Each structure stands twice: as C-alpha cells, then as structure tokens.
Kinemage of the C-alpha trace (Angstrom):
@kinemage 1
@onewidth
@group {chain A} dominant
@subgroup {mainchain}
@vectorlist {calphas} color= white
{ca unk a 1} P -39.524 42.841 -83.803
{ca unk a 2} L -35.847 42.015 -83.954
{ca unk a 3} L -35.174 38.341 -83.239
{ca unk a 4} L -33.164 36.840 -80.390
{ca unk a 5} L -30.668 35.461 -82.904
{ca unk a 6} L -30.144 38.920 -84.365
{ca unk a 7} L -29.550 40.404 -80.937
{ca unk a 8} L -27.163 37.578 -80.086
{ca unk a 9} L -25.152 38.374 -83.223
{ca unk a 10} L -24.759 41.966 -82.012
{ca unk a 11} L -23.497 41.127 -78.505
{ca unk a 12} L -19.878 41.480 -79.568
{ca unk a 13} L -20.651 44.816 -81.288
{ca unk a 14} L -22.538 46.403 -78.382
{ca unk a 15} L -21.774 50.111 -78.174
{ca unk a 16} L -19.252 50.521 -75.354
{ca unk a 17} L -17.482 53.872 -75.876
{ca unk a 18} L -18.012 56.912 -78.081
{ca unk a 19} L -15.071 57.905 -80.260
{ca unk a 20} L -15.562 61.224 -82.067
{ca unk a 21} L -12.721 63.018 -83.894
{ca unk a 22} L -11.805 66.417 -82.515
{ca unk a 23} L -14.055 66.261 -79.445
{ca unk a 24} L -13.050 65.549 -75.848
{ca unk a 25} L -15.173 62.886 -74.176
{ca unk a 26} L -16.390 62.882 -70.600
{ca unk a 27} L -18.039 59.670 -69.448
{ca unk a 28} L -20.602 58.646 -66.879
{ca unk a 29} L -21.816 55.115 -66.194
{ca unk a 30} L -23.963 54.937 -69.327
{ca unk a 31} L -23.571 58.212 -71.208
{ca unk a 32} L -20.694 60.039 -72.861
{ca unk a 33} L -20.912 63.785 -73.376
{ca unk a 34} L -19.097 66.420 -75.368
{ca unk a 35} L -19.160 70.207 -75.001
{ca unk a 36} L -20.264 72.009 -78.164
{ca unk a 37} L -20.350 75.717 -79.142
{ca unk a 38} L -23.229 78.066 -78.254
{ca unk a 39} L -23.787 76.660 -74.769
{ca unk a 40} L -24.827 73.236 -75.978
{ca unk a 41} L -23.712 69.703 -75.275
{ca unk a 42} L -23.815 66.422 -77.159
{ca unk a 43} L -24.945 63.465 -75.064
{ca unk a 44} L -24.386 59.993 -76.474
{ca unk a 45} L -26.128 57.073 -74.779
{ca unk a 46} L -24.071 53.888 -74.995
{ca unk a 47} L -25.145 50.282 -74.500
{ca unk a 48} L -23.386 50.097 -71.139
{ca unk a 49} L -25.467 48.458 -68.404
{ca unk a 50} L -25.124 49.925 -64.916
{ca unk a 51} L -26.483 48.398 -61.716
{ca unk a 52} L -25.362 48.562 -58.080
{ca unk a 53} L -23.395 51.693 -59.125
{ca unk a 54} L -21.159 49.584 -61.370
{ca unk a 55} L -20.949 49.085 -65.133
{ca unk a 56} L -21.628 45.373 -65.561
{ca unk a 57} L -21.682 44.828 -69.342
{ca unk a 58} L -23.128 46.163 -72.616
{ca unk a 59} L -26.571 45.338 -74.061
{ca unk a 60} L -27.249 45.791 -77.813
{ca unk a 61} L -29.809 48.541 -78.618
{ca unk a 62} L -30.074 49.566 -74.979
{ca unk a 63} L -28.565 52.987 -75.653
{ca unk a 64} L -30.882 53.642 -78.572
{ca unk a 65} L -33.930 52.746 -76.498
{ca unk a 66} L -32.868 55.008 -73.626
{ca unk a 67} L -32.144 57.936 -75.935
{ca unk a 68} L -35.293 57.688 -78.036
{ca unk a 69} L -37.585 56.900 -75.108
{ca unk a 70} L -36.211 59.862 -73.148
{ca unk a 71} L -36.767 62.117 -76.168
{ca unk a 72} L -40.380 60.906 -76.324
{ca unk a 73} L -40.947 61.607 -72.618
{ca unk a 74} L -39.270 65.020 -72.890
{ca unk a 75} L -41.789 65.971 -75.587
{ca unk a 76} L -44.694 64.549 -73.574
{ca unk a 77} L -43.830 66.361 -70.326
{ca unk a 78} L -42.959 69.881 -71.496
{ca unk a 79} L -46.296 71.127 -70.141
{ca unk a 80} L -45.165 70.037 -66.640
{ca unk a 81} L -41.579 71.266 -66.723
{ca unk a 82} L -39.161 72.330 -69.429
{ca unk a 83} L -36.132 70.157 -70.230
{ca unk a 84} L -32.718 70.452 -71.839
{ca unk a 85} L -33.397 68.629 -75.148
{ca unk a 86} L -32.779 70.576 -78.361
{ca unk a 87} L -32.540 67.855 -81.049
{ca unk a 88} L -31.909 64.143 -81.692
{ca unk a 89} L -29.352 63.865 -84.529
{ca unk a 90} L -28.810 60.095 -84.168
{ca unk a 91} L -30.708 57.195 -82.529
{ca unk a 92} L -28.092 57.202 -79.741
{ca unk a 93} L -27.463 60.935 -79.471
{ca unk a 94} L -29.139 64.084 -78.197
{ca unk a 95} L -28.049 67.713 -78.356
{ca unk a 96} L -29.027 69.600 -75.221
{ca unk a 97} L -28.588 73.050 -73.762
{ca unk a 98} L -26.027 73.372 -71.009
{ca unk a 99} L -27.332 73.025 -67.478
{ca unk a 100} L -25.947 72.959 -63.969
{ca unk a 101} L -27.105 69.645 -62.448
{ca unk a 102} L -28.366 69.532 -58.884
{ca unk a 103} L -26.121 67.587 -56.474
{ca unk a 104} L -28.987 65.241 -55.513
{ca unk a 105} L -30.997 62.633 -57.378
{ca unk a 106} L -34.751 62.796 -56.859
{ca unk a 107} L -36.288 59.352 -56.519
{ca unk a 108} L -40.067 58.953 -56.351
{ca unk a 109} L -41.430 55.651 -55.061
{ca unk a 110} L -44.986 54.353 -55.270
{ca unk a 111} L -44.358 50.858 -53.876
{ca unk a 112} L -42.072 49.305 -51.266
{ca unk a 113} L -39.673 47.140 -53.250
{ca unk a 114} L -36.075 46.806 -54.494
{ca unk a 115} L -32.854 44.888 -53.792
{ca unk a 116} L -30.221 47.665 -53.897
{ca unk a 117} L -28.763 49.194 -50.750
{ca unk a 118} L -30.865 52.353 -51.115
{ca unk a 119} L -34.142 50.532 -51.908
{ca unk a 120} L -37.087 50.754 -49.519
{ca unk a 121} L -37.697 47.036 -49.244
{ca unk a 122} L -34.016 46.257 -48.724
{ca unk a 123} L -33.873 48.683 -45.785
{ca unk a 124} L -37.243 47.497 -44.421
{ca unk a 125} L -36.167 43.856 -44.586
{ca unk a 126} L -33.083 44.763 -42.546
{ca unk a 127} L -35.447 45.879 -39.797
{ca unk a 128} L -35.487 49.623 -40.400
{ca unk a 129} L -38.845 51.316 -39.880
{ca unk a 130} L -37.704 54.923 -40.264
{ca unk a 131} L -36.391 55.201 -43.819
{ca unk a 132} L -35.572 58.445 -45.637
{ca unk a 133} L -37.358 60.297 -42.825
{ca unk a 134} L -40.626 58.396 -43.311
{ca unk a 135} L -42.124 56.029 -40.713
{ca unk a 136} L -43.276 52.643 -41.975
{ca unk a 137} L -45.621 50.326 -40.043
{ca unk a 138} L -44.967 46.695 -39.223
{ca unk a 139} L -46.355 44.022 -41.482
{ca unk a 140} L -45.661 45.472 -44.899
{ca unk a 141} L -45.015 43.023 -47.710
{ca unk a 142} L -42.538 43.301 -50.534
{ca unk a 143} L -43.976 45.045 -53.618
{ca unk a 144} L -46.884 46.542 -51.653
{ca unk a 145} L -48.507 49.794 -52.808
{ca unk a 146} L -47.709 52.772 -50.589
{ca unk a 147} L -50.513 55.030 -49.397
{ca unk a 148} L -49.071 57.769 -51.587
{ca unk a 149} L -45.870 58.281 -53.599
{ca unk a 150} L -42.902 59.510 -51.574
{ca unk a 151} L -39.696 61.313 -52.500
{ca unk a 152} L -36.456 59.686 -51.340
{ca unk a 153} L -33.450 61.773 -52.425
{ca unk a 154} L -29.883 60.526 -52.599
{ca unk a 155} L -26.488 62.059 -53.148
{ca unk a 156} L -24.555 61.389 -56.334
{ca unk a 157} L -21.752 59.043 -55.406
{ca unk a 158} L -21.122 60.236 -51.868
{ca unk a 159} L -17.893 59.641 -49.906
{ca unk a 160} L -18.063 55.878 -50.497
{ca unk a 161} L -18.547 56.144 -54.246
{ca unk a 162} L -22.116 54.894 -53.851
{ca unk a 163} L -25.316 56.922 -53.651
{ca unk a 164} L -26.019 57.944 -50.062
{ca unk a 165} L -29.529 58.278 -48.647
{ca unk a 166} L -30.936 61.659 -47.639
{ca unk a 167} L -34.190 62.818 -46.109
{ca unk a 168} L -36.096 65.608 -47.822
{ca unk a 169} L -35.261 67.865 -44.874
{ca unk a 170} L -31.533 67.074 -45.156
{ca unk a 171} L -31.452 68.343 -48.749
{ca unk a 172} L -31.999 71.808 -47.280
{ca unk a 173} L -30.259 71.329 -43.917
{ca unk a 174} L -27.029 70.083 -45.502
{ca unk a 175} L -27.008 72.879 -48.053
{ca unk a 176} L -27.578 70.865 -51.197
{ca unk a 177} L -30.423 73.154 -52.383
{ca unk a 178} L -32.256 76.237 -51.183
{ca unk a 179} L -35.681 75.541 -49.709
{ca unk a 180} L -37.638 77.342 -52.446
{ca unk a 181} L -35.796 75.449 -55.172
{ca unk a 182} L -36.253 72.125 -53.406
{ca unk a 183} L -39.979 72.730 -52.957
{ca unk a 184} L -40.406 73.446 -56.677
{ca unk a 185} L -38.301 70.403 -57.512
{ca unk a 186} L -40.394 68.095 -55.349
{ca unk a 187} L -43.619 69.464 -56.830
{ca unk a 188} L -42.323 68.889 -60.360
{ca unk a 189} L -41.133 65.367 -59.483
{ca unk a 190} L -44.511 64.324 -58.066
{ca unk a 191} L -46.343 65.807 -61.080
{ca unk a 192} L -44.024 63.963 -63.477
{ca unk a 193} L -44.552 60.738 -61.566
{ca unk a 194} L -48.346 61.099 -61.651
{ca unk a 195} L -48.215 61.743 -65.392
{ca unk a 196} L -45.877 58.799 -65.914
{ca unk a 197} L -48.141 56.516 -63.890
{ca unk a 198} L -51.099 57.355 -66.136
{ca unk a 199} L -49.108 56.811 -69.336
{ca unk a 200} L -47.832 53.511 -67.956
{ca unk a 201} L -51.366 52.460 -67.023
{ca unk a 202} L -52.524 53.228 -70.562
{ca unk a 203} L -49.784 50.874 -71.793
{ca unk a 204} L -50.792 48.096 -69.382
{ca unk a 205} L -47.928 48.806 -66.990
{ca unk a 206} L -47.354 50.102 -63.471
{ca unk a 207} L -44.740 52.805 -62.943
{ca unk a 208} L -43.388 51.624 -59.601
{ca unk a 209} L -40.604 54.104 -58.902
{ca unk a 210} L -38.259 56.332 -60.836
{ca unk a 211} L -35.232 58.618 -60.658
{ca unk a 212} L -35.275 62.201 -61.893
{ca unk a 213} L -32.456 64.665 -62.325
{ca unk a 214} L -32.956 68.405 -62.374
{ca unk a 215} L -30.770 71.434 -62.906
{ca unk a 216} L -30.638 75.098 -63.820
{ca unk a 217} L -30.152 76.257 -67.390
{ca unk a 218} L -28.020 79.320 -68.146
{ca unk a 219} L -31.035 81.585 -67.562
{ca unk a 220} L -31.550 80.110 -64.097
{ca unk a 221} L -34.687 78.181 -65.059
{ca unk a 222} L -35.419 74.905 -63.254
{ca unk a 223} L -35.375 72.174 -65.900
{ca unk a 224} L -35.506 68.400 -66.207
{ca unk a 225} L -32.309 66.750 -67.475
{ca unk a 226} L -30.713 63.337 -68.066
{ca unk a 227} L -33.387 60.670 -68.746
{ca unk a 228} L -37.070 60.156 -67.996
{ca unk a 229} L -39.104 57.009 -67.254
{ca unk a 230} L -36.723 54.595 -68.972
{ca unk a 231} L -36.028 50.965 -68.000
{ca unk a 232} L -32.780 52.266 -66.444
{ca unk a 233} L -34.228 55.077 -64.360
{ca unk a 234} L -37.584 53.482 -63.553
{ca unk a 235} L -39.180 50.275 -62.420
{ca unk a 236} L -42.170 48.982 -64.395
{ca unk a 237} L -44.462 46.031 -63.675
{ca unk a 238} L -47.107 44.371 -65.804
{ca unk a 239} L -50.431 45.706 -64.529
{ca unk a 240} L -52.842 42.876 -65.298
{ca unk a 241} L -50.972 40.261 -63.265
{ca unk a 242} L -49.715 42.400 -60.388
{ca unk a 243} L -52.485 41.840 -57.837
{ca unk a 244} L -52.730 38.065 -58.297
{ca unk a 245} L -48.980 37.644 -58.059
{ca unk a 246} L -48.771 39.948 -55.041
{ca unk a 247} L -51.514 38.001 -53.261
{ca unk a 248} L -49.613 34.771 -53.994
{ca unk a 249} L -46.344 36.206 -52.673
{ca unk a 250} L -44.782 36.086 -56.120
{ca unk a 251} L -42.593 38.679 -57.799
{ca unk a 252} L -44.411 40.980 -60.236
{ca unk a 253} L -43.811 40.605 -63.951
{ca unk a 254} L -41.345 43.420 -64.507
{ca unk a 255} L -40.522 45.364 -67.659
{ca unk a 256} L -37.277 47.067 -66.702
{ca unk a 257} L -33.764 46.027 -65.738
{ca unk a 258} L -34.787 44.822 -62.263
{ca unk a 259} L -34.680 41.201 -63.378
{ca unk a 260} L -31.000 41.709 -64.197
{ca unk a 261} L -30.348 43.112 -60.698
{ca unk a 262} L -32.152 40.102 -59.255
{ca unk a 263} L -30.001 37.690 -61.271
{ca unk a 264} L -26.819 39.327 -59.984
{ca unk a 265} L -28.182 39.546 -56.428
{ca unk a 266} L -29.070 35.830 -56.615
{ca unk a 267} L -25.373 35.166 -57.249
{ca unk a 268} L -24.524 37.239 -54.175
{ca unk a 269} L -23.431 40.347 -56.034
{ca unk a 270} L -24.577 43.777 -54.842
{ca unk a 271} L -21.825 45.983 -56.222
{ca unk a 272} L -18.749 44.850 -54.286
{ca unk a 273} L -16.066 42.444 -55.431
{ca unk a 274} L -15.664 40.782 -58.830
{ca unk a 275} L -18.558 41.014 -61.268
{ca unk a 276} L -19.986 37.518 -61.927
{ca unk a 277} L -19.897 36.096 -65.443
{ca unk a 278} L -23.440 35.677 -66.769
{ca unk a 279} L -24.870 33.706 -69.694
{ca unk a 280} L -25.469 35.484 -73.011
{ca unk a 281} L -29.170 34.583 -72.805
{ca unk a 282} L -29.591 37.059 -69.936
{ca unk a 283} L -28.298 39.898 -72.086
{ca unk a 284} L -30.425 38.879 -75.084
{ca unk a 285} L -33.502 38.892 -72.855
{ca unk a 286} L -32.459 42.270 -71.484
{ca unk a 287} L -32.225 43.743 -74.974
{ca unk a 288} L -35.668 42.440 -75.849
{ca unk a 289} L -37.029 43.861 -72.602
{ca unk a 290} L -35.719 47.342 -73.406
{ca unk a 291} L -37.174 47.217 -76.904
{ca unk a 292} L -40.512 45.889 -75.645
{ca unk a 293} L -41.039 48.641 -73.094
{ca unk a 294} L -40.177 51.292 -75.686
{ca unk a 295} L -42.888 49.961 -77.965
{ca unk a 296} L -45.437 49.569 -75.172
{ca unk a 297} L -45.020 53.109 -73.854
{ca unk a 298} L -44.662 55.003 -77.126
{ca unk a 299} L -46.951 52.774 -79.216
{ca unk a 300} L -44.285 53.037 -81.916
{ca unk a 301} L -42.352 50.301 -83.680
{ca unk a 302} L -38.704 50.131 -82.667
{ca unk a 303} L -36.464 50.590 -85.718
{ca unk a 304} L -32.996 49.268 -84.823
{ca unk a 305} L -30.095 51.503 -85.758
{ca unk a 306} L -27.196 50.261 -87.840
{ca unk a 307} L -24.269 48.630 -86.003
{ca unk a 308} L -21.459 49.318 -85.333
{ca unk a 309} L -22.666 52.581 -83.813
{ca unk a 310} L -19.566 54.797 -83.941
{ca unk a 311} L -19.286 55.048 -87.767
{ca unk a 312} L -23.032 55.689 -88.067
{ca unk a 313} L -22.870 58.312 -85.319
{ca unk a 314} L -19.974 60.126 -87.006
{ca unk a 315} L -21.848 60.115 -90.327
{ca unk a 316} L -25.041 61.541 -88.807
{ca unk a 317} L -23.229 64.179 -86.750
{ca unk a 318} L -21.208 65.269 -89.770
{ca unk a 319} L -24.379 65.577 -91.844
{ca unk a 320} L -25.888 67.790 -89.106
{ca unk a 321} L -22.779 69.969 -88.963
{ca unk a 322} L -21.846 68.880 -85.447
{ca unk a 323} L -18.597 67.386 -86.726
{ca unk a 324} L -16.456 68.980 -89.400
C-alpha cells in the first residue's frame, strides 16, 4: 500500500489535464476524450475531483482507480449488458467504441441518504414526501434501507447547469427516450445494481446507490458506457458496522467520496459561490480511500502508475500505435 507521505508528495503532480500531440481534446468534469479512427474514442480519466457539479481539486491516483475499476466492472458485467470498452492501453486510459449517450443519467438508490440537491435524504429533510414520483412515509431516518431499490433519473446539466430531477414517467413524457428503450434501460440498471450489491457484500461493503450511463452503439445496440460502481459514481458503506451505527444515529463508515462532500457541506458549500480551501490531509485521505475500495472490490493489489501522467500516457499510447 502506498504511504500517506508518498501520496502527499504527489499532490502537486496530480493529473489535471490531458495533453496529447495531434489530438483535439474534449473535456468533461473528470474525463478527457479524443476521437480516433475506425469509430473509436480514447477516454482519459484525470485526477480531477467533482462534487456538487463542480470540479473542486485533483486527487493523486484517483483517475487510475476510476479507470481500472471501471474496466474490471465492465468485464464482470458483460453477461448483463454489453459495454463500450475495447482496451486499456494505460492505467488512466481506455479505448472505447463510439456511442450516442442517452440524455438522462440513471441513478439507482437502495437507501435514503445524501447531501446534494438531488439526493433523497436532502429532499426528504426539506419536507418533501413525493420525490422523483415515489411516495415516502413519515418517520424515515437518514441512511435507512428502502423497501426495494428505486430508479431516480436526472437530466445532464439542465437549464441551470446542474442536474435536474425527473420521474421515470417524465423520461418518456418529455421525449428523452422511447418507452421500449427506457424499459430495457431500467431493467438493465436494476440488474446491474443487484449484481453490484452482491459483489460489494462479498467485499464487506454495502452498495448504497449508484449512477449509470447508457447509450446506443453504431449498430443501435443498448450498451453501458462511462463508469461503473466507482467511488465517484457510487456510494459504499462498510457492512459490518452499518446497523450498529444506524441504530445509534451515527453516519455509516463510507468508502467513497461522500466524506469529501460532507466536509464541503459542513463548511456551507453545496456548489454555489467560491470553493473553500481545504487541508491537504483531506486529499491524502481521499486518495487512500479510492485505492482501498479498488483493492476491496477487485481483490487485487493496486499498482500505482508513474507520475507525472502525461509523459507516461504518451509513451504507452505511442507504443500501442494510438499516437504516431
């Protein structure tokens, strides 16, 4: 396991932006992508940390964990639904087939929790009892298990620049997806979540909720894209202490980036205004958390890639013939 001191020494070298000669970059919050020949795309996962729909900072090795963990899940879930992964030429990079992403994010929730504006508990605590088209009874407690997992879709960005809540019915009514496609998507999402819950349980974790993205490949096949069951897209809790802590009204022991959201929320930040300055120790702990969950889920040792990332990435992509 890489030490805290080692991670601290890499804070200034955290992988912020991909610079590849001869290729045009398009950037999202965390990933950079590049169009390649033969209907393929290069996706590079940086160390950027996004929360509350904002990029807050960079965390060493975060991008590598997300990329390699997603690749592992893609392999594990092909029997449920196909995905866009073709190869992994670098610890931070994946070559995928081109796909047309759906205009909605598919979020599956197994517990009532969360501090973001679209989270179930946040809305419930505000007094809402009809959330995402579902009716919730009085008396629920934060972090409580739901009777069954539910799907709570959102838009991507929306008119405000933030994700906007949708009901499952509105996905069809507002023309985001055709009914038959949406039904298949929901079925796939619930099957993926059930599979992920079992894998998490085997690792001593609880998969609390997660975000999936789907799309069509060039043949019109429904496929899974983006990332799967990572500390960015999912919430994980430690299983053996959950019930005792819940009974005591304490927060679960989490193994995702939720503790970072909580730290920012504690300072009054939920995505608007200036981003607070945080201590380096928070980012060191975050890096260790990402590495830890990778090892718990995959049962593989995390082998840190060489920093700085850009020169290594160029070398590996050149060796694979991606770069001239």
